[in-house]
C-alpha positions as CSV (number, residue, x, y, z in Angstrom):
1,M,10.9,-17.3,-15.0
2,R,7.2,-16.6,-14.6
3,I,5.3,-13.5,-13.6
4,R,1.8,-13.7,-12.1
5,P,-0.5,-11.7,-9.9
6,M,0.3,-11.9,-6.2
7,V,-2.2,-13.7,-4.0
8,S,-2.5,-13.7,-0.2
9,E,-0.7,-17.0,0.1
10,D,2.4,-15.2,-1.3
11,V,2.7,-12.6,1.4
12,T,4.9,-14.7,3.7
13,S,7.5,-15.2,1.0
14,V,7.2,-11.6,-0.1
15,M,7.7,-10.4,3.5
16,L,11.0,-12.4,3.7
17,I,12.3,-10.4,0.6
18,E,10.8,-7.1,1.8
19,N,12.5,-7.4,5.2
20,V,15.9,-8.1,3.6
21,C,15.7,-5.4,1.0
22,F,14.3,-2.4,2.9
23,T,15.2,-0.6,6.1
24,D,11.7,0.6,6.5
25,P,9.7,-2.3,5.1
26,W,6.0,-2.6,4.4
27,T,4.1,-4.7,6.9
28,D,2.3,-8.0,6.2
29,Q,-1.0,-6.1,6.7
30,G,0.2,-3.5,4.2
31,F,0.5,-6.1,1.5
32,R,-2.8,-7.7,2.4
33,D,-4.5,-4.4,2.3
34,S,-3.0,-3.6,-1.1
35,L,-4.2,-7.0,-2.4
36,E,-7.8,-5.8,-1.6
37,E,-7.3,-2.3,-3.1
38,P,-8.9,-2.1,-6.6
39,S,-6.4,0.4,-7.8
40,A,-3.4,-1.7,-6.7
41,H,-1.8,-4.4,-9.0
42,L,0.8,-6.6,-7.3
43,L,2.9,-9.1,-9.2
44,V,5.4,-11.7,-8.2
45,I,8.2,-13.2,-10.3
46,E,9.2,-16.8,-9.9
47,D,12.4,-18.6,-10.9
48,D,12.3,-21.8,-12.9
49,L,11.7,-23.8,-9.7
50,G,8.6,-21.8,-8.9
51,Q,10.3,-19.9,-6.0
52,I,9.3,-16.2,-5.6
53,V,12.4,-14.2,-6.2
54,G,10.8,-10.7,-6.5
55,Y,7.7,-8.6,-6.5
56,G,6.3,-5.3,-7.5
57,C,3.3,-3.1,-6.9
58,L,1.6,-0.6,-9.2
59,Y,-1.1,1.8,-8.2
60,Q,-3.2,3.0,-11.1
61,A,-5.3,6.2,-11.4
62,V,-6.8,7.2,-14.7
63,D,-3.8,7.7,-17.1
64,E,-1.1,7.5,-14.5
65,G,0.6,4.6,-12.8
66,E,2.8,4.8,-9.7
67,I,5.2,2.0,-9.1
68,V,5.5,2.0,-5.3
69,N,7.4,-1.1,-4.5
70,V,9.9,-3.3,-6.4
71,A,12.3,-5.8,-4.9
72,V,14.4,-8.8,-6.0
73,R,16.0,-11.2,-3.6
74,P,19.7,-10.1,-3.2
75,D,21.0,-13.5,-4.3
76,C,18.9,-13.3,-7.5
77,R,19.9,-9.8,-8.6
78,L,21.7,-9.1,-11.9
79,R,19.8,-11.9,-13.6
80,G,17.2,-9.7,-15.3
81,Y,14.3,-10.3,-12.9
82,G,14.0,-6.6,-11.9
83,G,13.7,-5.4,-15.5
84,V,11.2,-8.1,-16.5
85,L,9.2,-7.2,-13.4
86,V,9.1,-3.4,-14.0
87,R,8.3,-4.0,-17.7
88,A,5.4,-6.2,-16.6
89,L,4.1,-3.5,-14.2
90,I,4.2,-1.0,-17.1
91,G,2.4,-3.5,-19.3
92,E,-0.3,-4.0,-16.7
93,G,-0.7,-0.3,-16.3
94,K,-0.9,0.3,-20.0
95,K,-3.6,-2.3,-20.4
96,L,-5.6,-0.3,-17.8
97,G,-5.1,3.0,-19.6
98,A,-1.9,4.5,-18.1
99,D,0.3,6.6,-20.3
100,Y,2.7,7.8,-17.6
101,F,4.5,6.0,-14.8
102,F,6.2,7.5,-11.8
103,L,8.3,6.1,-9.0
104,E,10.7,7.2,-6.3
105,V,14.1,5.7,-5.6
106,R,16.6,6.4,-3.0
107,E,19.3,8.7,-4.2
108,S,22.0,6.2,-3.1
109,N,20.3,3.3,-4.9
110,V,22.7,3.5,-7.9
111,S,21.8,0.1,-9.3
112,G,18.0,0.8,-9.1
113,R,18.4,4.1,-10.8
114,A,20.5,2.5,-13.5
115,L,17.9,-0.1,-14.0
116,Y,15.0,2.4,-14.3
117,T,17.1,4.6,-16.7
118,S,17.8,1.6,-18.9
119,L,14.0,0.9,-19.1
120,G,13.4,4.5,-20.3
121,F,12.6,6.3,-17.0
122,T,14.0,9.8,-16.7
123,E,14.6,11.9,-13.5
124,C,12.0,14.5,-13.0
125,G,12.4,15.8,-9.5
126,R,13.6,15.2,-6.0
127,R,11.8,14.8,-2.6
128,K,13.9,16.1,0.2
129,G,14.1,13.7,3.2
130,F,11.5,11.4,1.7
131,Y,13.0,8.2,3.1
132,T,13.7,7.4,6.7
133,K,16.1,4.8,8.3
134,P,18.3,6.4,7.1
135,K,16.9,9.8,6.1
136,E,17.6,10.4,2.4
137,D,16.2,12.2,-0.6
138,A,14.2,10.4,-3.2
139,I,14.8,10.8,-6.9
140,M,11.5,11.0,-8.7
141,M,11.5,9.3,-12.1
142,M,8.9,9.2,-14.9
143,W,8.3,6.8,-17.8
144,Q,6.2,7.9,-20.8
145,E,5.4,6.0,-24.0
146,A,7.6,7.3,-26.8
147,G,5.6,9.8,-28.9
148,S,2.9,10.4,-26.3
149,Q,2.5,13.9,-24.9
């Protein structure tokens, strides 16, 4: 497996995953705009054959990172790609000065919540009705380097 920065040529492959994984997906243009945004850091993860199997996006502001989009192809889940990808996003943010990372996850996304918890994220709040299609609360989660306050 290999992680690398997303480039515009990856957007078609990323959109295939996005449309399968989310009921309210980002648009092609949304990804392209994020690639041009200096505070956005998008990564893809490839399998051993060089096929994109997942991606993630981190927005960085001063000492905080917000992980806004993480997805792994359904047929490639439970192989460690998601954890490697989230750890890479955290590593990227830490290089840029982030001490804290936040994300939102659907309340019903039990496997996502378990993954984030296993990586050291803790629940820190709830956003009522945050998601649409279907309408659902978001669980807010935070990651902080051990020992930092």
